[in-house]
C-alpha positions in Angstrom: 6.9 35.6 -15.2 6.1 36.4 -18.7 9.2 38.7 -19.0 11.5 35.9 -17.9 10.0 33.6 -20.5 10.4 36.2 -23.2 14.1 36.7 -22.2 14.7 33.1 -23.2 12.9 33.7 -26.5 10.3 31.1 -25.7 6.7 31.4 -26.9 4.4 31.2 -24.0 1.9 29.4 -26.1 4.4 26.6 -26.7 4.8 25.9 -23.0 2.9 22.8 -21.6 1.1 23.0 -18.3 3.0 21.7 -15.4 0.5 19.0 -14.7 0.9 17.7 -18.3 4.7 17.7 -18.0 4.4 15.8 -14.7 2.0 13.2 -16.3 4.4 12.7 -19.2 7.3 12.3 -16.8 5.4 9.7 -14.8 4.6 7.9 -18.0 8.2 7.8 -19.0 9.2 6.5 -15.5 6.6 3.8 -15.8 8.0 2.8 -19.2 11.5 2.7 -17.7 10.3 0.5 -14.8 8.5 -1.8 -17.3 11.6 -2.1 -19.4 13.7 -2.9 -16.3 11.2 -5.6 -15.3 11.4 -7.1 -18.8 15.2 -7.1 -18.7 15.2 -8.8 -15.3 12.7 -11.5 -16.7 14.8 -12.0 -19.8 17.9 -12.4 -17.7 16.2 -14.9 -15.5 15.0 -16.8 -18.5 18.5 -16.8 -20.0 20.0 -18.1 -16.7 17.4 -20.8 -16.7 18.3 -21.8 -20.2 22.0 -21.9 -19.4 21.3 -24.1 -16.4 19.2 -26.5 -18.5 22.0 -26.6 -21.1 24.6 -27.2 -18.4 22.5 -30.1 -17.0 22.1 -31.6 -20.5 25.9 -31.3 -21.0 26.6 -33.1 -17.7 24.2 -35.9 -18.6 25.8 -36.2 -22.1 29.3 -36.4 -20.5 28.1 -39.0 -18.0 26.7 -41.1 -20.9 29.9 -40.7 -22.8 31.9 -42.0 -19.8 29.5 -44.9 -19.5 30.2 -45.8 -23.2 34.0 -45.4 -22.7 34.1 -47.5 -19.5 31.4 -50.1 -20.1 30.9 -53.1 -22.3 28.0 -52.6 -24.7 26.7 -56.1 -24.6 26.8 -57.0 -20.9 26.8 -53.5 -19.3 29.8 -54.5 -17.2 33.1 -52.6 -17.0 35.2 -53.1 -20.1 38.8 -54.2 -20.6 40.2 -50.7 -20.6 38.5 -49.8 -17.3 39.7 -53.0 -15.7 43.3 -52.3 -16.6 43.2 -48.8 -15.0 41.4 -50.2 -11.9 44.0 -52.9 -11.5 46.8 -50.4 -11.5 45.0 -48.3 -8.8 44.2 -51.4 -6.7 47.8 -52.6 -6.9 49.1 -49.2 -5.9 46.6 -49.0 -3.0 47.4 -52.5 -1.8 51.1 -51.7 -1.9 50.7 -48.5 -0.1 48.6 -50.0 2.7 50.2 -53.5 2.7 46.8 -55.2 2.2 45.9 -58.2 0.1 43.6 -58.2 -2.9 42.7 -60.8 -5.5 42.1 -61.1 -9.2 39.8 -63.6 -10.7 39.6 -64.6 -14.4 37.0 -67.0 -15.7 35.6 -68.0 -19.0 32.6 -70.2 -20.2 33.4 -73.8 -20.9 32.8 -74.9 -24.5 31.2 -71.5 -25.3 31.9 -72.0 -29.0 29.5 -74.9 -29.1 26.7 -72.5 -27.8 27.4 -70.2 -30.7 27.7 -73.1 -33.2 24.5 -74.8 -32.0 22.2 -71.9 -31.3 23.7 -68.9 -33.0 25.6 -65.9 -31.8 22.4 -64.1 -30.6 21.8 -66.9 -28.2 25.5 -66.8 -27.2 25.1 -63.1 -26.4 22.0 -64.0 -24.3 24.1 -66.5 -22.3 26.8 -63.9 -21.7 24.3 -61.3 -20.5 22.6 -63.6 -18.1 25.8 -64.9 -16.6 27.1 -61.3 -16.3 23.9 -60.2 -14.5 23.9 -63.1 -12.1 27.6 -62.8 -11.2 27.1 -59.0 -10.7 24.7 -59.9 -7.8 27.4 -61.6 -5.7 30.2 -59.0 -6.0 30.5 -56.2 -3.5 30.2 -52.5 -4.2 33.9 -51.9 -4.1 34.8 -54.9 -6.3 35.2 -54.6 -10.1 33.5 -57.0 -12.4 34.4 -56.6 -16.1 34.1 -58.3 -19.4 37.7 -59.1 -20.2 37.0 -60.1 -23.8 34.9 -62.6 -25.7 33.5 -65.0 -23.1 36.1 -64.2 -20.6 35.4 -62.1 -17.4 37.5 -60.6 -14.7 36.9 -59.6 -11.1 39.0 -57.5 -8.8 38.3 -58.4 -5.2 39.4 -55.6 -2.9 40.9 -56.5 0.5 40.5 -60.2 -0.1 43.1 -62.7 1.1 43.5 -66.3 -0.2 41.0 -67.7 2.2 38.4 -65.2 1.1 39.3 -65.9 -2.5 38.8 -69.7 -2.1 35.3 -69.1 -0.6 34.3 -66.6 -3.4 35.5 -68.7 -6.3 33.8 -71.8 -5.0 30.6 -69.8 -4.7 31.1 -68.3 -8.2 31.6 -71.7 -9.9 28.5 -73.2 -8.3 26.5 -70.1 -9.1 27.2 -70.2 -12.8 26.7 -74.0 -12.8 23.1 -73.4 -11.7 22.2 -70.7 -14.3 20.0 -71.9 -17.0 19.3 -69.9 -20.2 16.1 -70.5 -22.2 17.0 -70.9 -25.9 14.3 -71.9 -28.4 12.3 -73.5 -25.6 15.3 -75.4 -24.2 17.2 -74.9 -21.0 20.9 -74.4 -21.6 23.3 -74.8 -18.7 27.0 -73.7 -18.7 30.0 -74.1 -16.5 33.1 -72.0 -16.1 36.8 -72.5 -15.6 38.4 -70.1 -13.1 42.0 -68.9 -12.5 42.7 -66.6 -9.6 45.6 -65.1 -7.7 45.9 -63.3 -4.4 48.4 -60.5 -4.0 50.1 -59.6 -0.8 52.5 -56.8 -1.6 55.8 -56.9 0.1 59.5 -56.8 -0.9 58.6 -58.4 -4.3 57.5 -55.9 -6.9 54.5 -57.2 -8.8 53.3 -55.5 -12.0 49.8 -55.4 -13.4 50.9 -57.5 -16.4 52.5 -60.1 -14.1 49.3 -60.3 -12.1 47.1 -60.9 -15.2 49.6 -63.4 -16.7 49.6 -65.4 -13.4 45.8 -65.5 -13.3 45.6 -66.4 -16.9 48.0 -69.4 -16.4 45.8 -70.6 -13.5 42.7 -70.3 -15.8 44.3 -72.5 -18.5 45.4 -75.0 -15.8 41.7 -75.3 -14.8 40.8 -75.8 -18.4 43.5 -78.4 -19.0 42.5 -80.3 -15.9 39.0 -80.9 -17.1 37.2 -77.5 -16.8 34.5 -76.5 -14.3 37.1 -76.0 -11.6 39.2 -73.4 -9.8 43.0 -73.0 -9.7 44.4 -70.4 -7.3 47.9 -69.1 -6.7 49.4 -66.7 -4.1 51.8 -64.0 -5.2 54.1 -61.7 -3.2 55.6 -62.1 0.3 
């Protein structure tokens, strides 16, 4: 009533109609709802941006790992990766008492290719041989560029008979690869040194394994090249 309003020292003329107050309240509620909707949309957009950034970071890390573990010229695994893989394979073979093999090979008279045709042509030869050899290794094998024109292959779960068959195939494969250089077909051969490891009572280290394969490789080269020398290690 008017007396109640006057008791609060309110001017009746300043009071807004109830309908107007209700309309203003509805408007404010509408603004609040709109603001909440905007906040939700902004949060969703922020989450989407974070997810996109996280995906880009994962891709960048993957590319970085590729650069760290792969040879820039051939795309094969590099020397560092091979060393680590050899340690793991040696530990696995020792744990499960299974055989595996290591193959080292390099291109015969590769210096003549660089001297006659140039280093870019030599790089082309390396890439073509790498890609062709990659086709004959299994998924769980490791093919790496060991350095220069030398390559290495870790053959998982491969005994000496399997190694003999593989290295024969490898030698004939490379012998049949021709690289087109300045309109000429250039053929190359490789010398191969390989060892099979059967872990037992004899402790074999990674360095011992590489050294043994390397000695076999040089024996192949000293005996006339384009051939295979194999040795069995362990019990």
